Jmol script that loads the backbone (N, CA, C; Angstrom):
load data "model"
ATOM      1  N   UNK A   1     101.232  98.260 108.576  1.00  0.00           N
ATOM      2  CA  UNK A   1     101.151  99.685 108.612  1.00  0.00           C
ATOM      3  C   UNK A   1     100.144 100.215 107.635  1.00  0.00           C
ATOM      4  N   UNK A   2      99.124  99.555 107.327  1.00  0.00           N
ATOM      5  CA  UNK A   2      98.136 100.004 106.444  1.00  0.00           C
ATOM      6  C   UNK A   2      97.074 100.853 107.171  1.00  0.00           C
ATOM      7  N   UNK A   3      97.056 102.060 106.738  1.00  0.00           N
ATOM      8  CA  UNK A   3      96.146 102.998 107.529  1.00  0.00           C
ATOM      9  C   UNK A   3      95.018 103.520 106.568  1.00  0.00           C
ATOM     10  N   UNK A   4      94.357 102.650 105.944  1.00  0.00           N
ATOM     11  CA  UNK A   4      93.208 103.073 105.126  1.00  0.00           C
ATOM     12  C   UNK A   4      93.447 102.639 103.693  1.00  0.00           C
ATOM     13  N   UNK A   5      92.607 103.011 102.783  1.00  0.00           N
ATOM     14  CA  UNK A   5      92.650 102.605 101.439  1.00  0.00           C
ATOM     15  C   UNK A   5      93.176 103.788 100.511  1.00  0.00           C
ATOM     16  N   UNK A   6      93.571 103.425  99.330  1.00  0.00           N
ATOM     17  CA  UNK A   6      94.216 104.356  98.446  1.00  0.00           C
ATOM     18  C   UNK A   6      93.440 104.567  97.077  1.00  0.00           C
ATOM     19  N   UNK A   7      92.165 104.204  97.121  1.00  0.00           N
ATOM     20  CA  UNK A   7      91.414 104.164  95.884  1.00  0.00           C
ATOM     21  C   UNK A   7      91.390 105.525  95.151  1.00  0.00           C
ATOM     22  N   UNK A   8      91.337 106.598  95.888  1.00  0.00           N
ATOM     23  CA  UNK A   8      91.141 107.930  95.254  1.00  0.00           C
ATOM     24  C   UNK A   8      92.471 108.697  95.316  1.00  0.00           C
ATOM     25  N   UNK A   9      93.514 108.062  95.550  1.00  0.00           N
ATOM     26  CA  UNK A   9      94.790 108.773  95.709  1.00  0.00           C
ATOM     27  C   UNK A   9      95.809 108.224  94.716  1.00  0.00           C
ATOM     28  N   UNK A  10      95.806 108.855  93.515  1.00  0.00           N
ATOM     29  CA  UNK A  10      96.694 108.280  92.481  1.00  0.00           C
ATOM     30  C   UNK A  10      98.168 108.253  92.896  1.00  0.00           C
ATOM     31  N   UNK A  11      98.603 109.179  93.657  1.00  0.00           N
ATOM     32  CA  UNK A  11     100.013 109.223  94.006  1.00  0.00           C
ATOM     33  C   UNK A  11     100.413 108.032  94.963  1.00  0.00           C
ATOM     34  N   UNK A  12      99.439 107.311  95.439  1.00  0.00           N
ATOM     35  CA  UNK A  12      99.771 106.172  96.235  1.00  0.00           C
ATOM     36  C   UNK A  12      99.479 104.821  95.544  1.00  0.00           C
ATOM     37  N   UNK A  13      99.160 104.891  94.284  1.00  0.00           N
ATOM     38  CA  UNK A  13      99.042 103.751  93.449  1.00  0.00           C
ATOM     39  C   UNK A  13     100.300 103.134  93.065  1.00  0.00           C
ATOM     40  N   UNK A  14     100.499 101.802  92.961  1.00  0.00           N
ATOM     41  CA  UNK A  14     101.725 101.148  92.635  1.00  0.00           C
ATOM     42  C   UNK A  14     102.499 101.710  91.382  1.00  0.00           C
ATOM     43  N   UNK A  15     101.643 101.879  90.276  1.00  0.00           N
ATOM     44  CA  UNK A  15     102.241 102.397  89.001  1.00  0.00           C
ATOM     45  C   UNK A  15     102.921 103.757  89.201  1.00  0.00           C
ATOM     46  N   UNK A  16     102.182 104.567  89.876  1.00  0.00           N
ATOM     47  CA  UNK A  16     102.749 106.023  90.096  1.00  0.00           C
ATOM     48  C   UNK A  16     104.053 105.860  90.979  1.00  0.00           C
ATOM     49  N   UNK A  17     103.950 105.077  92.114  1.00  0.00           N
ATOM     50  CA  UNK A  17     105.131 104.968  92.953  1.00  0.00           C
ATOM     51  C   UNK A  17     106.270 104.342  92.255  1.00  0.00           C
ATOM     52  N   UNK A  18     106.138 103.310  91.468  1.00  0.00           N
ATOM     53  CA  UNK A  18     107.144 102.724  90.751  1.00  0.00           C
ATOM     54  C   UNK A  18     107.811 103.733  89.756  1.00  0.00           C
ATOM     55  N   UNK A  19     107.002 104.380  88.962  1.00  0.00           N
ATOM     56  CA  UNK A  19     107.530 105.382  88.071  1.00  0.00           C
ATOM     57  C   UNK A  19     108.341 106.500  88.757  1.00  0.00           C
ATOM     58  N   UNK A  20     107.746 107.021  89.852  1.00  0.00           N
ATOM     59  CA  UNK A  20     108.380 108.051  90.616  1.00  0.00           C
ATOM     60  C   UNK A  20     109.735 107.565  91.168  1.00  0.00           C
ATOM     61  N   UNK A  21     109.791 106.397  91.697  1.00  0.00           N
ATOM     62  CA  UNK A  21     110.966 105.758  92.321  1.00  0.00           C
ATOM     63  C   UNK A  21     112.035 105.573  91.218  1.00  0.00           C
ATOM     64  N   UNK A  22     111.669 105.051  90.125  1.00  0.00           N
ATOM     65  CA  UNK A  22     112.701 104.916  88.998  1.00  0.00           C
ATOM     66  C   UNK A  22     113.311 106.182  88.624  1.00  0.00           C
ATOM     67  N   UNK A  23     112.447 107.198  88.404  1.00  0.00           N
ATOM     68  CA  UNK A  23     112.870 108.494  87.959  1.00  0.00           C
ATOM     69  C   UNK A  23     113.849 109.095  88.961  1.00  0.00           C
ATOM     70  N   UNK A  24     113.635 108.905  90.260  1.00  0.00           N
ATOM     71  CA  UNK A  24     114.373 109.601  91.301  1.00  0.00           C
ATOM     72  C   UNK A  24     115.273 108.656  92.141  1.00  0.00           C
ATOM     73  N   UNK A  25     115.563 107.463  91.597  1.00  0.00           N
ATOM     74  CA  UNK A  25     116.324 106.524  92.344  1.00  0.00           C
ATOM     75  C   UNK A  25     117.788 106.948  92.508  1.00  0.00           C
ATOM     76  N   UNK A  26     118.280 107.860  91.716  1.00  0.00           N
ATOM     77  CA  UNK A  26     119.597 108.421  91.876  1.00  0.00           C
ATOM     78  C   UNK A  26     119.736 109.132  93.206  1.00  0.00           C
ATOM     79  N   UNK A  27     118.711 109.543  93.880  1.00  0.00           N
ATOM     80  CA  UNK A  27     118.791 110.169  95.184  1.00  0.00           C
ATOM     81  C   UNK A  27     118.609 109.192  96.353  1.00  0.00           C
ATOM     82  N   UNK A  28     118.340 107.942  96.035  1.00  0.00           N
ATOM     83  CA  UNK A  28     117.953 107.015  97.089  1.00  0.00           C
ATOM     84  C   UNK A  28     119.217 106.271  97.562  1.00  0.00           C
ATOM     85  N   UNK A  29     119.167 105.905  98.823  1.00  0.00           N
ATOM     86  CA  UNK A  29     120.248 105.052  99.430  1.00  0.00           C
ATOM     87  C   UNK A  29     120.117 103.657  98.844  1.00  0.00           C
ATOM     88  N   UNK A  30     121.134 102.862  99.092  1.00  0.00           N
ATOM     89  CA  UNK A  30     121.085 101.491  98.658  1.00  0.00           C
ATOM     90  C   UNK A  30     120.089 100.707  99.436  1.00  0.00           C
ATOM     91  N   UNK A  31     119.962 101.112 100.769  1.00  0.00           N
ATOM     92  CA  UNK A  31     118.925 100.404 101.618  1.00  0.00           C
ATOM     93  C   UNK A  31     117.484 100.730 101.169  1.00  0.00           C
ATOM     94  N   UNK A  32     117.265 101.931 100.743  1.00  0.00           N
ATOM     95  CA  UNK A  32     115.969 102.336 100.148  1.00  0.00           C
ATOM     96  C   UNK A  32     115.635 101.631  98.903  1.00  0.00           C
ATOM     97  N   UNK A  33     116.619 101.558  98.018  1.00  0.00           N
ATOM     98  CA  UNK A  33     116.436 100.826  96.748  1.00  0.00           C
ATOM     99  C   UNK A  33     116.096  99.314  97.037  1.00  0.00           C
ATOM    100  N   UNK A  34     116.786  98.754  97.937  1.00  0.00           N
ATOM    101  CA  UNK A  34     116.466  97.345  98.318  1.00  0.00           C
ATOM    102  C   UNK A  34     115.125  97.191  98.920  1.00  0.00           C
ATOM    103  N   UNK A  35     114.740  98.099  99.716  1.00  0.00           N
ATOM    104  CA  UNK A  35     113.432  98.001 100.400  1.00  0.00           C
ATOM    105  C   UNK A  35     112.323  98.194  99.440  1.00  0.00           C
ATOM    106  N   UNK A  36     112.540  99.092  98.468  1.00  0.00           N
ATOM    107  CA  UNK A  36     111.489  99.398  97.455  1.00  0.00           C
ATOM    108  C   UNK A  36     111.434  98.248  96.458  1.00  0.00           C
ATOM    109  N   UNK A  37     112.623  97.626  96.154  1.00  0.00           N
ATOM    110  CA  UNK A  37     112.526  96.488  95.265  1.00  0.00           C
ATOM    111  C   UNK A  37     111.634  95.363  95.823  1.00  0.00           C
ATOM    112  N   UNK A  38     111.824  95.124  97.133  1.00  0.00           N
ATOM    113  CA  UNK A  38     111.037  94.041  97.850  1.00  0.00           C
ATOM    114  C   UNK A  38     109.579  94.513  97.799  1.00  0.00           C
ATOM    115  N   UNK A  39     109.290  95.814  98.082  1.00  0.00           N
ATOM    116  CA  UNK A  39     107.963  96.340  98.144  1.00  0.00           C
ATOM    117  C   UNK A  39     107.257  96.225  96.791  1.00  0.00           C
ATOM    118  N   UNK A  40     107.990  96.688  95.730  1.00  0.00           N
ATOM    119  CA  UNK A  40     107.404  96.731  94.443  1.00  0.00           C
ATOM    120  C   UNK A  40     107.265  95.409  93.674  1.00  0.00           C
ATOM    121  N   UNK A  41     108.043  94.413  94.132  1.00  0.00           N
ATOM    122  CA  UNK A  41     108.017  93.152  93.468  1.00  0.00           C
ATOM    123  C   UNK A  41     106.972  92.191  94.039  1.00  0.00           C
ATOM    124  N   UNK A  42     106.288  92.618  95.104  1.00  0.00           N
ATOM    125  CA  UNK A  42     105.287  91.767  95.728  1.00  0.00           C
ATOM    126  C   UNK A  42     104.039  91.818  94.934  1.00  0.00           C
ATOM    127  N   UNK A  43     103.521  90.665  94.605  1.00  0.00           N
ATOM    128  CA  UNK A  43     102.156  90.579  93.899  1.00  0.00           C
ATOM    129  C   UNK A  43     101.072  90.343  94.885  1.00  0.00           C
ATOM    130  N   UNK A  44     100.045  91.113  94.756  1.00  0.00           N
ATOM    131  CA  UNK A  44      98.894  90.990  95.674  1.00  0.00           C
ATOM    132  C   UNK A  44      99.165  91.827  96.906  1.00  0.00           C
ATOM    133  N   UNK A  45      98.624  91.351  97.972  1.00  0.00           N
ATOM    134  CA  UNK A  45      98.735  92.065  99.249  1.00  0.00           C
ATOM    135  C   UNK A  45     100.206  92.111  99.725  1.00  0.00           C
ATOM    136  N   UNK A  46     100.565  93.179 100.298  1.00  0.00           N
ATOM    137  CA  UNK A  46     101.980  93.372 100.675  1.00  0.00           C
ATOM    138  C   UNK A  46     102.112  92.920 102.130  1.00  0.00           C
ATOM    139  N   UNK A  47     103.114  91.987 102.377  1.00  0.00           N
ATOM    140  CA  UNK A  47     103.389  91.610 103.678  1.00  0.00           C
ATOM    141  C   UNK A  47     103.678  92.703 104.655  1.00  0.00           C
ATOM    142  N   UNK A  48     103.305  92.569 105.931  1.00  0.00           N
ATOM    143  CA  UNK A  48     103.574  93.573 106.923  1.00  0.00           C
ATOM    144  C   UNK A  48     105.039  93.800 107.031  1.00  0.00           C
ATOM    145  N   UNK A  49     105.852  92.806 107.001  1.00  0.00           N
ATOM    146  CA  UNK A  49     107.363  92.894 107.163  1.00  0.00           C
ATOM    147  C   UNK A  49     107.908  93.724 106.062  1.00  0.00           C
ATOM    148  N   UNK A  50     107.440  93.547 104.879  1.00  0.00           N
ATOM    149  CA  UNK A  50     107.939  94.339 103.669  1.00  0.00           C
ATOM    150  C   UNK A  50     107.527  95.802 103.846  1.00  0.00           C
ATOM    151  N   UNK A  51     106.238  95.999 104.206  1.00  0.00           N
ATOM    152  CA  UNK A  51     105.748  97.388 104.369  1.00  0.00           C
ATOM    153  C   UNK A  51     106.486  98.119 105.522  1.00  0.00           C
ATOM    154  N   UNK A  52     106.707  97.415 106.545  1.00  0.00           N
ATOM    155  CA  UNK A  52     107.458  97.995 107.683  1.00  0.00           C
ATOM    156  C   UNK A  52     108.877  98.342 107.311  1.00  0.00           C
ATOM    157  N   UNK A  53     109.557  97.482 106.611  1.00  0.00           N
ATOM    158  CA  UNK A  53     110.891  97.683 106.213  1.00  0.00           C
ATOM    159  C   UNK A  53     111.002  98.900 105.345  1.00  0.00           C
ATOM    160  N   UNK A  54     110.103  99.000 104.370  1.00  0.00           N
ATOM    161  CA  UNK A  54     110.093 100.178 103.470  1.00  0.00           C
ATOM    162  C   UNK A  54     109.859 101.405 104.231  1.00  0.00           C
ATOM    163  N   UNK A  55     108.925 101.466 105.114  1.00  0.00           N
ATOM    164  CA  UNK A  55     108.552 102.704 105.868  1.00  0.00           C
ATOM    165  C   UNK A  55     109.708 103.072 106.761  1.00  0.00           C
ATOM    166  N   UNK A  56     110.277 102.076 107.510  1.00  0.00           N
ATOM    167  CA  UNK A  56     111.371 102.411 108.378  1.00  0.00           C
ATOM    168  C   UNK A  56     112.633 102.918 107.705  1.00  0.00           C
ATOM    169  N   UNK A  57     112.854 102.358 106.465  1.00  0.00           N
ATOM    170  CA  UNK A  57     113.986 102.814 105.656  1.00  0.00           C
ATOM    171  C   UNK A  57     113.830 104.259 105.256  1.00  0.00           C
ATOM    172  N   UNK A  58     112.628 104.628 104.801  1.00  0.00           N
ATOM    173  CA  UNK A  58     112.312 105.968 104.388  1.00  0.00           C
ATOM    174  C   UNK A  58     112.414 106.977 105.513  1.00  0.00           C
ATOM    175  N   UNK A  59     111.860 106.525 106.728  1.00  0.00           N
ATOM    176  CA  UNK A  59     111.992 107.444 107.898  1.00  0.00           C
ATOM    177  C   UNK A  59     113.449 107.639 108.259  1.00  0.00           C
ATOM    178  N   UNK A  60     114.229 106.526 108.384  1.00  0.00           N
ATOM    179  CA  UNK A  60     115.680 106.694 108.743  1.00  0.00           C
ATOM    180  C   UNK A  60     116.420 107.549 107.720  1.00  0.00           C
ATOM    181  N   UNK A  61     116.269 107.234 106.437  1.00  0.00           N
ATOM    182  CA  UNK A  61     116.981 108.084 105.460  1.00  0.00           C
ATOM    183  C   UNK A  61     116.628 109.536 105.473  1.00  0.00           C
ATOM    184  N   UNK A  62     115.288 109.740 105.650  1.00  0.00           N
ATOM    185  CA  UNK A  62     114.822 111.190 105.755  1.00  0.00           C
ATOM    186  C   UNK A  62     115.525 111.965 106.899  1.00  0.00           C
ATOM    187  N   UNK A  63     115.558 111.302 108.045  1.00  0.00           N
ATOM    188  CA  UNK A  63     116.123 111.937 109.234  1.00  0.00           C
ATOM    189  C   UNK A  63     117.642 112.058 109.072  1.00  0.00           C
ATOM    190  N   UNK A  64     118.289 111.043 108.441  1.00  0.00           N
ATOM    191  CA  UNK A  64     119.695 111.112 108.236  1.00  0.00           C
ATOM    192  C   UNK A  64     120.062 112.326 107.355  1.00  0.00           C
ATOM    193  N   UNK A  65     119.240 112.482 106.284  1.00  0.00           N
ATOM    194  CA  UNK A  65     119.393 113.629 105.324  1.00  0.00           C
ATOM    195  C   UNK A  65     119.294 114.948 106.093  1.00  0.00           C
ATOM    196  N   UNK A  66     118.228 114.964 106.905  1.00  0.00           N
ATOM    197  CA  UNK A  66     118.033 116.285 107.669  1.00  0.00           C
ATOM    198  C   UNK A  66     119.262 116.592 108.610  1.00  0.00           C
ATOM    199  N   UNK A  67     119.697 115.478 109.252  1.00  0.00           N
ATOM    200  CA  UNK A  67     120.855 115.666 110.129  1.00  0.00           C
ATOM    201  C   UNK A  67     122.093 116.157 109.346  1.00  0.00           C
ATOM    202  N   UNK A  68     122.340 115.545 108.178  1.00  0.00           N
ATOM    203  CA  UNK A  68     123.496 115.898 107.391  1.00  0.00           C
ATOM    204  C   UNK A  68     123.381 117.381 106.893  1.00  0.00           C
ATOM    205  N   UNK A  69     122.133 117.848 106.661  1.00  0.00           N
ATOM    206  CA  UNK A  69     121.923 119.246 106.188  1.00  0.00           C
ATOM    207  C   UNK A  69     121.847 120.217 107.389  1.00  0.00           C
ATOM    208  N   UNK A  70     122.114 119.730 108.557  1.00  0.00           N
ATOM    209  CA  UNK A  70     122.053 120.546 109.830  1.00  0.00           C
ATOM    210  C   UNK A  70     120.739 121.103 110.077  1.00  0.00           C
ATOM    211  N   UNK A  71     119.744 120.350 109.765  1.00  0.00           N
ATOM    212  CA  UNK A  71     118.334 120.707 110.027  1.00  0.00           C
ATOM    213  C   UNK A  71     117.867 119.957 111.259  1.00  0.00           C
ATOM    214  N   UNK A  72     116.735 120.401 111.821  1.00  0.00           N
ATOM    215  CA  UNK A  72     116.126 119.716 112.946  1.00  0.00           C
ATOM    216  C   UNK A  72     115.702 118.334 112.483  1.00  0.00           C
ATOM    217  N   UNK A  73     116.006 117.245 113.245  1.00  0.00           N
ATOM    218  CA  UNK A  73     115.548 115.951 112.914  1.00  0.00           C
ATOM    219  C   UNK A  73     115.120 115.176 114.141  1.00  0.00           C
ATOM    220  N   UNK A  74     114.557 114.100 113.975  1.00  0.00           N
ATOM    221  CA  UNK A  74     114.042 113.285 115.082  1.00  0.00           C
ATOM    222  C   UNK A  74     115.046 112.222 115.399  1.00  0.00           C
ATOM    223  N   UNK A  75     115.694 112.278 116.537  1.00  0.00           N
ATOM    224  CA  UNK A  75     116.836 111.372 116.870  1.00  0.00           C
ATOM    225  C   UNK A  75     116.203 109.882 117.016  1.00  0.00           C
ATOM    226  N   UNK A  76     114.999 109.866 117.621  1.00  0.00           N
ATOM    227  CA  UNK A  76     114.370 108.488 117.817  1.00  0.00           C
ATOM    228  C   UNK A  76     114.040 107.899 116.507  1.00  0.00           C
ATOM    229  N   UNK A  77     113.441 108.670 115.579  1.00  0.00           N
ATOM    230  CA  UNK A  77     113.100 108.200 114.221  1.00  0.00           C
ATOM    231  C   UNK A  77     114.352 107.787 113.527  1.00  0.00           C
ATOM    232  N   UNK A  78     115.408 108.550 113.660  1.00  0.00           N
ATOM    233  CA  UNK A  78     116.660 108.121 112.968  1.00  0.00           C
ATOM    234  C   UNK A  78     117.151 106.772 113.500  1.00  0.00           C
ATOM    235  N   UNK A  79     116.975 106.518 114.786  1.00  0.00           N
ATOM    236  CA  UNK A  79     117.493 105.316 115.386  1.00  0.00           C
ATOM    237  C   UNK A  79     116.630 104.157 115.082  1.00  0.00           C
ATOM    238  N   UNK A  80     115.246 104.315 115.214  1.00  0.00           N
ATOM    239  CA  UNK A  80     114.328 103.220 115.070  1.00  0.00           C
ATOM    240  C   UNK A  80     113.678 103.089 113.740  1.00  0.00           C
ATOM    241  N   UNK A  81     113.530 104.202 113.057  1.00  0.00           N
ATOM    242  CA  UNK A  81     112.785 104.130 111.759  1.00  0.00           C
ATOM    243  C   UNK A  81     111.286 104.124 111.924  1.00  0.00           C
ATOM    244  N   UNK A  82     110.791 104.257 113.180  1.00  0.00           N
ATOM    245  CA  UNK A  82     109.380 104.242 113.368  1.00  0.00           C
ATOM    246  C   UNK A  82     108.872 105.670 113.488  1.00  0.00           C
ATOM    247  N   UNK A  83     108.009 106.117 112.593  1.00  0.00           N
ATOM    248  CA  UNK A  83     107.560 107.498 112.614  1.00  0.00           C
ATOM    249  C   UNK A  83     106.774 107.758 113.961  1.00  0.00           C
ATOM    250  N   UNK A  84     107.072 109.007 114.477  1.00  0.00           N
ATOM    251  CA  UNK A  84     106.351 109.335 115.780  1.00  0.00           C
ATOM    252  C   UNK A  84     104.815 109.184 115.665  1.00  0.00           C
ATOM    253  N   UNK A  85     104.242 109.544 114.513  1.00  0.00           N
ATOM    254  CA  UNK A  85     102.861 109.414 114.327  1.00  0.00           C
ATOM    255  C   UNK A  85     102.336 108.022 114.499  1.00  0.00           C
ATOM    256  N   UNK A  86     103.099 106.968 114.053  1.00  0.00           N
ATOM    257  CA  UNK A  86     102.746 105.621 114.300  1.00  0.00           C
ATOM    258  C   UNK A  86     102.846 105.258 115.783  1.00  0.00           C
ATOM    259  N   UNK A  87     103.871 105.776 116.456  1.00  0.00           N
ATOM    260  CA  UNK A  87     103.963 105.470 117.911  1.00  0.00           C
ATOM    261  C   UNK A  87     102.711 105.995 118.680  1.00  0.00           C
ATOM    262  N   UNK A  88     102.325 107.194 118.247  1.00  0.00           N
ATOM    263  CA  UNK A  88     101.126 107.825 118.850  1.00  0.00           C
ATOM    264  C   UNK A  88      99.923 107.012 118.558  1.00  0.00           C
ATOM    265  N   UNK A  89      99.729 106.566 117.344  1.00  0.00           N
ATOM    266  CA  UNK A  89      98.652 105.794 116.876  1.00  0.00           C
ATOM    267  C   UNK A  89      98.601 104.498 117.666  1.00  0.00           C
ATOM    268  N   UNK A  90      99.679 103.849 117.744  1.00  0.00           N
ATOM    269  CA  UNK A  90      99.782 102.571 118.448  1.00  0.00           C
ATOM    270  C   UNK A  90      99.397 102.776 119.988  1.00  0.00           C
ATOM    271  N   UNK A  91      99.862 103.816 120.493  1.00  0.00           N
ATOM    272  CA  UNK A  91      99.491 104.077 121.933  1.00  0.00           C
ATOM    273  C   UNK A  91      98.035 104.330 122.073  1.00  0.00           C
ATOM    274  N   UNK A  92      97.394 105.043 121.149  1.00  0.00           N
ATOM    275  CA  UNK A  92      95.934 105.374 121.228  1.00  0.00           C
ATOM    276  C   UNK A  92      95.156 104.071 121.061  1.00  0.00           C
ATOM    277  N   UNK A  93      95.598 103.176 120.143  1.00  0.00           N
ATOM    278  CA  UNK A  93      94.792 101.975 119.887  1.00  0.00           C
ATOM    279  C   UNK A  93      94.992 100.876 120.952  1.00  0.00           C
ATOM    280  N   UNK A  94      96.092 100.999 121.750  1.00  0.00           N
ATOM    281  CA  UNK A  94      96.311 100.067 122.791  1.00  0.00           C
ATOM    282  C   UNK A  94      95.664 100.416 124.167  1.00  0.00           C
ATOM    283  N   UNK A  95      94.952 101.422 124.195  1.00  0.00           N
ATOM    284  CA  UNK A  95      94.296 101.920 125.439  1.00  0.00           C
ATOM    285  C   UNK A  95      93.218 100.963 125.909  1.00  0.00           C
TER     286      UNK A  95
END
end "model"
wireframe off; spacefill off
backbone 0.3
color backbone group
């Protein structure tokens, strides 16, 4: 799920993400903490499986929260954890 580089985006750098996550982990689900632990503990290139697990957990938790708050949410994203934008991207690249 790598969609480009992060050279010029400090908010996507590992140090920033780790600090942000630690400061806000009280709001995270156990699944998200586990997924981030796997993501952050990887040295070098991040395996596709680890990246997908982290992304899918974020998407599911986000939609679960929106559902609990009685906001509009994406039922398919809640079920699968796959963001609609990735489904669209995969469809476009498989043409």
